[in-house]
Structures are given as structure tokens and as C-alpha cells.
N, C-alpha and C positions, 0 to 999 in steps of 0.2 A: 446390433447387437442385442440377444434377446432378455425378455424380463428374467428376474430370479428372485428367489427366497431363501433364506437360510433358516434350516430347523433342527432341532436337536432331538435325541431319543435316547432309551437305553441301549439302542444299537442301530443299525444301518436300517433295517428292513422297517423298525418301528416310526425311526424318523421318515421315512418314505411314506409309508401310510399316511402320518399326520400331515404331512406335506399335501399329498393328493388329497385328502379329507379337506384341507383347507382352501386349494385352488379349484375342488370340484372337476377334477380332470382324471383320465385314466392314465395306467402306468404308461401306454404308447405315446400320450401326448407330450411328454416331459424328457428331458435327459438331466442325469443325477450326476455329479461331483462328490465325491466323498471328502470332506474337508480336514476332520477328526475322526480316525477310527475309536471305538468304545473300549475304554481300559476298564478292567475289574478292579486292579487295585490288589493288595493286602489285605486281606481280613475287613474288606471294606473301605480302608483308607487309600485315598489317592486315586479314587475310582472317578472314570471320565466318561460323561455321555460321547455319543456319535454326532456328529456335527455335520450335516451335507448342503449342499446347493443345489436349489433345482430349479433349472432351466424350463421356461415355458412361451408361448406366445409363437409368431410364425418365424424360420427360421430361415436367414439369407444363406441359400445353399450355392448362391455364388462366391462366397469366402471360402469353401470347401476346395476348390478346384483351384491351385498354384497357377498364379501368372505366365503366361509362356514366356521364356527367356530368349527368344530370338528378337523382338521389336527393340529391346534393351541395347542389344550388340549394333543393330544398325543406327542406332541413334548418337551412337558416342563418337563415331568419325564425324558427324556433320558439322559440327560447332568448329571442329580444327581448321580448315580453310579461312575462316573468316578473321582469324587472328594473324594469319601470313598471308596478305593478297598478293604479295611476290610469287608465292609458288602456285598460286591457282592452277595455271595453265599446266604444268608438270601433274599434278595430283589430279586434276580432270584425266587427263590421259592415262593416270595408274588406276584411277576408281573404273573406268569403264567394264573391264573384266570381271569387278568386285560383285557385280549382283548376278553373275552366272556362278560364284562361289557360294553364294549366300542362299540360292535356291536350292542348289541341292541337299543340304540335309534335312530341309523342309518335309520335303517327302517321304524320307526316311523315318523321321520321328511319327508321322500318323500313321506309317504302315504297322510299326511295332506293335502296338497295342491290338490289332487287329490280328496280326499272325499269333500272339499270344492266346488270343480267344479259340482261334482255331481247335486246338486240341480238346479244349472243353467241350466244343460243339459234337465232335466225334468220338468222347468216351463212353456215352450212353451205349452205341452200337457195337455190344459184345455179344460175340455168339454164343448162346446157352445150350445148343445141343438139342436131344430128343428131350421130350418131357419124362419126367420121374414115374415110374409105375410101382413103387414097392409099397408095403403097408402103411407107414407115414403119408406119403403124395395121397394114398386114398382116403386116408383119413381127414388129411387137410381140404380134399375135395368135397367130402361128406359134410363137413362142419360149414364151411363157405356154401356150397350150394343151398341148404337151408337158411343159412343167414340171409345171403342176399333174396332169398325167394320171399321171407319177411319184410325186406328193407324193398319191395316190387322192382328190386334191378333185375334184367336180364343179363348182366355181366358175363362172358364165357373167362372160365378160370384155367389157366396154364401154370402147373408147378413143374419147377426144375429142380437140378440138385447139382449146382457148379462146383460143391465140393462136400467132402463126407460131414453130414451132421448140419448142415446149412441148407434150406428151402429157400428157392426165390420163387415167388408166387406173383404171377402178372393177371391183371383185371384187363380185358379187353372188351371193346363195344363203345355204345354212343351215351353221350351224357353222361359222363361218369363222374361230375362234378360234385354232386349228391353224396358221392364214395368218399371224396377227398377231404371235403369239409375247409372249413377256414384253417390256412396254413397246415394242412394236413391232418387236422385234429381226429375229424372221424375215420382216416386211414390208418392212422397209429392206434384207434381204440380197435377197430377190425384185427389189426395185426397181433393185437395184446389179447382178444378175444380167443385168437384161431390157435395163437401160441399154447393158452392155458390148456384148452379144451385139448389140442393135441397131446400134451406133454402129462396130462392130468394122469393117465392109465398107466405111469410107470413105465419103463426102459429106459433103453437112451434117451436122453434131454437133447432137443433137436431146437436149434433156431430157424426163424421163419421171419423172410422179408418180404413184406408187400408192398405192392405197387401197380399205379394205374395212370395212364396216359403219360408215363414217365414223368410222373412229379417228381421223384425223389430226387434224378439226377438235375431236373430244373430247381430244385428248392437248393440244393448244395452250390450250383453256380450262382444264384441270388445270394445265398449266406456268403461265399466268397466275395463277390462285388461288395457286398455291404459292409463284409469286415475290413477291406481294403481301403472303403471310404471312408468308415469312423477312424482308421489307424491315422488315417492322413489328416483328419480334423484333429486327433489328440493330439499329434506332433506339432501341428502348427497352433493352437492354441492354449496347449500343455495344460490339459485340463483331462482328467477320466470322464468316460461314458459310460454308462450301463446300459444294456440291451435290453431287449424284451425276453421276456421267461421262454426257455428252450428246453427241449428234451436232450437226453445224454448225448444222442447221435449229432444234433444240430451242435451243440457246445463244443463236441469234438471237432466240427468241421471248422468254426471259430478260431479254435486254439492251435490248429493246423494251418491255416491260412496265415497266422500271423505270426508262427513258432518265428521266423526267420525277419520279421518286419523290424527295421532299425529304428530305435526310441519307443517302443512300445512293451508294454509285456501284459499277459492276461491271466484271469482267474476268474473262479465261479463263486456265486455267494448267494445265500439263501436256501431254502430247502424245495425239493420238489412237491408240488409241479410248478412252482413259482423260482425255481432255480435259474439264476441270471448270467451273464458273462460282463465282466466288467474290463473294458480295455483301458488299461491306466498309462499315464506318460511314466517312462522309466529315463529318471534324472541320470542313471548312473551311465545312459548311453551317450550323453552328451558331455563336452568338455568346454 
């Protein structure tokens, strides 16, 4: 079990800041459970501060994975023959074909996760057609060419128009890690700058989606995996978990991934750029 401290504050964000300062840790090093939400009261009366529990220290990953049910089913029939020795021979004959029946479901359970992950790997391979050559596409290429030159990058710029008003820009080349940055922060910044530069001259506003080395699809798969892992942990321990700060699109991926997950509910808290998703235990789902 991880160590924890309980901290209060005017709101959840203030309490988290106090805890991090007290522990001298970063936000990514802890998990936060909201024990009591802040209440403003009426005319200052009945106000109640927020109370949180901050978990820190090494986390036991083994607790997240549920124990396999198969061994339990095999153990239950074994003690029964000892109680009735007269019927040992009959039961031994009946038990001989049993291992064949037990072995059949095992490979099916192992194959299902692999089959479920296959569509995710194929999803990014979507044909985009020919490159766009209109005025907005030319403006995107011109701005990015100058920006990448200043960044000493020789990445090739490809601009597509998969649907009206939405441009997909792909950077191709070697060693594009510096253009992606930590958790895509540099890529997001380049995308925002390009969008501002292209839309500032007026005309119909367009949306620009920038990607490099298929980072967006990989990040989405990683977030979906994280969402399912955290949700399983929330249901198992019946306590909420607050994720790291994410942009609007990444928060949307988490919400979508868990919208049909039994026993949890999600919501966002805080202000950008530190807005986070909270995966909370939904007591209404349990009877």
C-alpha cells in the first residue's frame, strides 16, 4: 500500500499544491483522491474546505491486474474425493476427460485481448488522397517551411484536406523527435502557431491537425490503455484517481474510452493548461 497524506485547502487545486510543496514532488509522482469537495456555504456560513488524500511512493503494479479465475475453478473439485474414498475409482475415471475441457477455454481468453488490439493498429492507415493545393494549403506550407527552417529541421511537409475546413498536415523525415517534444508539447505548439498564422488574415476559419511519425495515433492508443488501467484500479480500490494535465483532445479520448466502463465516471477539473481528468468510483453502479 502506498504512503499518503491528507491535506485541506480552499479548493482541490490549492490542496494539491500544498501537498506537492510539502512532499517536494511533481504532480506526475502522486495520485490524488478527493475526500471532501469544497463548499462555499451561504453568505460565508457553512463553508467547508476541500480535503484530499495524496498517495506517493512506489506503486505495486501487481495489484492492478485482477487474479486469473481459472486456477480457482481447478482447485475446488480436488479436495472432494478425499472425503469419500469409496468413490475414488469412479471419480478418477470421470476426471480423466476433464483436463481436456479445462484446457479449451484458456487459449480463448488469451486471444481475445490480442484480437481487440488489432483494429487499433490498423486504424491510422487511412488513405488521405492527393495533397491539397488551395490557398490555405499554400499558406500552411509557407508558414511551416519558414518555422522549420528556424528550427533546423529538414522535415517534408504534406498537406491534405480530408474534409472541408479541416486540414491534416503530416511532417515526414528522420529524427523528428525534437518536433514532437515531451508528450507532444512541441507538436501542439507548432500546430497552434500554424493555425493562428493561417487564420489571422480573415476568411473562413479552418482547423489544422498536425502530426509527425504517426505520434497522434500512438498517443491515442496509449491514452486508451491508460484509461482502462486506471479505471480497473478505481473499481478495485474504490477511490478516485486524478490524471496528469492534458489538452482538450486528450481529455476527450479519456472520457470517450471510459464512457461505457462499468463502475466509473469521469469529469475534468482545473483550468487550462493544468486541466485534468478525474476517474471517479461511481457508487451508483454498485448494488
